[in-house]
C-alpha positions, 0 to 999 in steps of 0.5 A: 680458903674461902671453901666450906666443910667438905669442899665439892670438886672433880678430878679433871676431864670432862667428856668433849661435846660432839661438835669438839670431836668432830673439830678435832678429826677435821683439824687432823686432817687439815681440815680446820685451822688451829684457831678455829679448834681452840675457839671450839675448845674455849666455847666446850671450857665455858659449857663445862664452868657454866655445868660445875656452878649450875651444880653448886660446885665449890672448887671447879676444873678446866674440864680439859677440853683443849687435851687428849691424853693427859701424858702426849699433851704434855710430851707435844708441847716440851722439848726432848720428846717425839710421839710413836704410835698408839699403844693400848692402855685399858680396854679398847683404849689407846694412846699415842706414846711418847718417846723421849729423844733428847734433853726434856723442858718446857718450850713455853707455859703449858697449861697457864693460859688456859687456866687465865680462861678457866678462872676469868669465867668464874668467880669461884676457885679454879685447879690448875692441873698438871701430869706428873714427871713419875708419870710421864716418865713411866708411859713414855719411852726413854731414849736418851738418858742413861737412868731413869732416875735422871729423866724423872727429875729432869722433868721434875724441874719442868713441871715445877717451873709450870707450878710457879707459873700458875701459882703466879698467873694466880691458881690457889689451887694446883693438881699433880697427877700421878696415875702411875705412882704405884706401878713399881713401889718396891724398885723406886717409890723414893724416886717418886717421893724425890720428884714431888718433892722438886715440883712443889718446892717452894710453892704457896698454893694448895697441892693435891696429887691425885692417885687412881686406881692401882693398889694404893695399899702396897704405897700406903702409909708411905704415900703420906711422904709425898709433899702435897697438901691432899692426896686424892684417890678413888674409893668408891670403884671398890667400895670405900675398902681402902678405908680399912687400909686408913684404920691401921694407919691413920690418914695424916693429910686431906683427901680427895675422897671419890664417891662416884665411879667414873668408870660406871655409866650408873648414877648413883643416888643421893643416898648412895653418895651420902652413906659413902661420905658417913662411912668416910668421916667414921675413919678420917675427920671431915675437916681434911676430906674434899669430895670429887669423883673418883677419876676424871669423867671424861669416858662418861656421857655429858648426860651421865656426868651431869647427874654424877656431879648435881648427885655429888653435891646434893649428898655433900649438902646432905652430910654438911647438914647433919653434921652441922645440927650434930654440932648445934645439938652437942652445943645446947646439950652442954649449955643445958647440962647441970653444973 
């Protein structure tokens, strides 16, 4: 992997520009064709790739300009789903609730063409990004399968096909989002682990699972059993309180370290972000750390998002420099020590 120490990346979503939001409204009213909408989604994707390059990020995301809700988007593209009415998710935000009405599966690759397009815009690696089977099942009504387990595992097989296709398309990094994974840890966390084993079985790409917010200590250290290379977590939102949990049992995977708050309009300063990274280095080695926002930034303004990304990158550069200076000082002292 051609990434520097403490690679900078993002979780997935960025805010949609005003022209795209208006286009989506027109499309729903049948005042705009699918082709016209897609062209504007491609334009917004180009803009966010450029913003990330200008900020100096290392591992890019496409910004999910073509998606609405992270579950309904996949349900719309797969077999076996219908979409019910709007359901409240948090605050005053709503999402269209999928309903499983038949056998689930893929009609066709869901994200591969968008990955190919985003990757064609940059020489830097772009992550393939999917919603995981456990979350799709948890945030849908099941009116077809006799058991929840059957639904989750059938979804896992479908998502596995998408992962394989992304890898064939050139994705070296693939993220499987599972924000619902800590919903019922006492009941069926082992099911989530089994599903992820299916999703990533035989996959050679570097895999990530994003698990945002929730009661992470309830599933730690059991979450380390998930069959991925990295767990991406929100630490900034609770001012790095999770570090105390990790001190009790070592974090053995790579971590996607959330260092800016995706739910706050405040743009954190470079020094504030750097301090969060420094605190984490006291618990987790630098070689295991990727730097990212807590979660997707689609609910922030474009100005806030750009500010957070730029300061995140600058803070990371500062800490990298400090680590290099410390290492060089140690080498020099070793060379000059009396023998």
